[in-house]
N, C-alpha and C positions, 0 to 999 in steps of 0.2 A: 790544877785538880784536887777536885776534895780530896778523904776516904771513901765518902758510900758513889763517889763514881769511881774511881779505879777501881774497885770492890765489880761495879759493873761491871767497868767495861774486862777486863781478869772476863770472870762467867765470863759474858761476853764470848772470847775469843778462845777458853777455854770447849765452849761448848761450838767451834765453828769447826776446829783443829778432832774434836770430834768424828760428826756431820762426817769431815772431807777422810778420817781415817777409816772409819766407815764407810763410802764410796771408792777408800780407795782395797779396801775388803771387798768387793761387790756387795753389803748387804744397801743395797739401794733404799731398800725402808723403809731403814733404819735409816740413811741419815737423811731424808727426803722429810724422817719427821723433828726429826733435828734442825736441819736446815728452818725448816720451818716456825722452828720456835722460836731461834737466833732470828728470824726480816719481824718477828712478830714482836719482836722488843725493841729492835733497832736494824733501819737500811745500811747498806752494806753492798761497798761493789764487789767487794769477797764474796762475803756469802750467796748473795746476788746470782753471782757469775758460776759460783762453786754449784749451787744447786742447780742455774743449766747446763751445765756439764751431765750432774747426776743423773736430771732426764731427759740426755740422749743417753744417757747409759743403760736405763728403765728403758729405753723405747719412746717418749714422748715426746719428742723431737718437738711435737704446738707448748708445749707448756714448757722446754725447750730455750722457743724462739719468744716467750714471751717474757722470759726471763730476761733472757740479753737485748731485746728491745729497752726493758725500760732500765740497764745498763745507764746508758743514754743521757738518762737523767742526773749525772754524777760527772756533771763533768767534759773538759774536753779533749784531757788527760786520758786517754781513754784505748788502753792496747790490746781490750778483746772485741774490738768494734765489731774484729774479723770471726765472730760469732755469728751475729745473726745473719750473717747469708749463706756460711757454716750450716745455721738451722733454719734455712729458706731450703738451700738444697736436699735435709736427709725431709724437708716436710716436699721433697716431689716438685718443687718453683722453682724451681732452675734461673730461667728469667728472674725474677724478680730478685736471689740472691746472688747475679750478675751486675744487676739495677746497684743493689746495696753496698757490692766491694768496689767496684766501677766511683756511687755519691763518694766515699772514705777518700778511695782518696783525691777526688774532686775537695771533700775535708781537709783533707792533709795540703795543698796544694795553696789555697788556701787561708792556712793557716788556724782553721777555730777545733779541725784539734793538735795538741800542742805534741801529742806522742801513740809511736803505734807501736813501736819496735829498733830498739838498739840499731838499729844499717838505717832510719830516720822514716818509714813506709814501705820497706817493701812490701811483704808479708800480703795485703789488700791486693796491691798489684800481684807478685805473684799468682796471687787463686782468680782474682779475670782473667790471667795471662792463661792457667791451669781449664777454666771454665767455656774460654773465648777455644780452647780445640778439640770439645764438642761440636758433633753433630750441632746445627740450626743457632749455636754462641760465637761466628770466625766474627762479628761486626765487631767485641768488645776487643781484642785481641790488638789494633795499631793503640787502645788508650793504653793499655797495661803496660806494650815495649814503650810508650811516650813516659810514660813516671818512671819507668825504669832504669828508661837509658839517663833523665834525670837525675834518680838518685846515685843512679854510679857514679857518675865524675864526683856527691860530694865523699869525704871524708871519713862523713860517719861509715858508710858505706861497705869504705871499702874496708873497713878496722875493725868489721863488727857484723856479729852473722845472723841477721841471715841476706847478707851484701851477697857473701858469694853468689845467692840463688836467680842475684839480675842478672851478675857475669854467664849462668852459664846460661840461664836461661835465651839471653843477646846475642850467644855464641862468642863466647871473649874468652868463657872454660870450658877444657871437655870433662866428657865424667868423671876417667882418674882425675883429674885437678877437680873439681869441682866431693867427691868424695874426699880426697886427701886433706881440706877446705873445712868438712864438719867434721874434725877430729882436734882440732888444733887447740881445744878447752885440756887445763890442766883436768878437769873430771874426769872421770869414764862415762859415772849414765853423762852429763849433757853431751857426751860426742854419743851416745846410744841413739842419745833423743834425734843432734841434729841429721846424724843418718840416716835415719825413720823419711824424717825429711826431705831429706837430699832427693831418699830412694822417690819418694813423693810429686820431685820436677823432673825426676828421669824422669820417670813413670810418663811425668806428662806430654816431653817432646816427644815419646814414642807411639803417646794417643793420638798428636799432631800431623806425626809421618803416615800414618794408617795403621799403625802394630797395635792391633790386638791384645794380643795375644802380648808380648812387650810388655805391655802400659799392666795388664795382669799379670805380668812378674814380679813389678819393681814393686809394683803395690804389699803384693805378699812376701816379698825381702824387705819392704820397709816394716812392715808389722810382727817380722819375726825377729826381723835386728835388733827392738828395743825403742819403741817405742809406749808415745806419752799418752792419757787423756787430755791432757788438757791443752793438746795440739790440736787447731782447727783438720789438718793434714791425715794424724789421728781418724778422725769419726770418719769427717772425706771417701781415706780408704777403704775403709768397714762396708760404708751406705755402697759405692761404687759397685766392689769386689760384691755383691750381695744383687746392687737391682740393676747393675750394665752388660753387665756376661750374659 
């Protein structure tokens, strides 16, 4: 890499960081303006994904969906593909969201997607299971559970978050053990983020049992405890609290 190329790369990195900082500060118009400049200069998975998240936060679920759909062009190592289904759900297209999470499971099984999460692809299956807990989508439950059972047998799933999500959904660990497993990092912020995800999936089991109030309480609890805008569960929880009840 020559000097000019390095300067260009460093400028794009600085602008991308500046845009994300604006997102974190809630200044979505400024963030989107910067992301647009960055992406006109050079397309990248990170900037495209972050612009999509910013669009979700700004209430533009349709624009976010366009960004997330385009992330598939960046190759098979795509840990953020679950956001396509997330954006579809937020666009009130729940059936298509479930179909997309089902597609992610199939692509992981065929090894066309080589990375989804540290546990080997738990999140697409977990989100599909959550989707199947809603009325009219129970037909997806078996597909989700089959994938979670396959993954649960792997060392990757047993040793890495979000592996415990699979064990909890399948009934191998109880709620207390699940929450304890979410606190296994040495970093407090990561533990808070995992606690939010854990509360989301605990809520899913309440929903599957027909306990709407319990579901609502778990969503609210998770968002209050340390949610993260980079997690699909954050956006889905907000959507559900606004539209499900």
